[in-house]
C-alpha positions in Angstrom: 70.4 -6.5 -6.1 67.6 -9.3 -5.4 64.2 -9.9 -7.0 60.9 -8.9 -5.2 58.0 -10.9 -5.9 54.8 -9.6 -6.6 52.5 -10.0 -3.7 49.8 -12.9 -4.5 46.2 -12.3 -4.1 45.9 -15.3 -1.7 48.7 -13.3 0.7 47.1 -9.9 0.7 43.4 -12.0 1.8 45.3 -13.8 4.5 46.4 -10.7 6.0 43.3 -9.0 6.0 41.7 -11.8 7.6 44.3 -12.2 10.4 43.6 -8.0 10.8 40.2 -8.7 11.1 40.6 -11.8 13.5 42.6 -9.4 15.7 40.3 -6.7 15.6 37.6 -9.1 16.6 40.1 -10.3 19.4 40.4 -6.5 20.5 36.6 -5.8 20.5 36.2 -9.0 22.8 38.5 -8.1 25.0 37.6 -4.4 25.0 33.4 -6.0 25.5 34.9 -8.0 28.7 36.4 -5.3 30.2 33.6 -3.1 29.8 31.0 -5.8 31.4 33.6 -6.3 34.2 33.8 -3.0 35.2 29.7 -2.4 35.3 29.6 -5.5 37.4 32.1 -4.3 39.9 30.9 -1.1 40.1 27.0 -1.6 39.7 26.4 -2.0 43.3 28.2 1.4 44.0 26.6 3.3 40.8 22.8 1.4 41.5 21.6 4.1 44.0 22.5 7.4 42.1 21.2 6.1 39.3 17.7 5.3 41.1 17.4 8.8 42.7 18.0 10.4 39.3 15.3 8.1 37.9 12.7 8.5 40.5 13.6 12.5 40.4 12.9 12.2 36.5 9.9 10.3 36.6 
């Protein structure tokens, strides 16, 4: 039977930091995709949004 060593707080902290970086990168990727989609569809959706704004306004 192999003996398992307890996980040190440094290892847990390093894993937590790595997870935080992964979530930050994922959030950045989602933001880039959203900005690209709004930029690509901006010209197409500008007219309908303007019509709605003028109707409400």
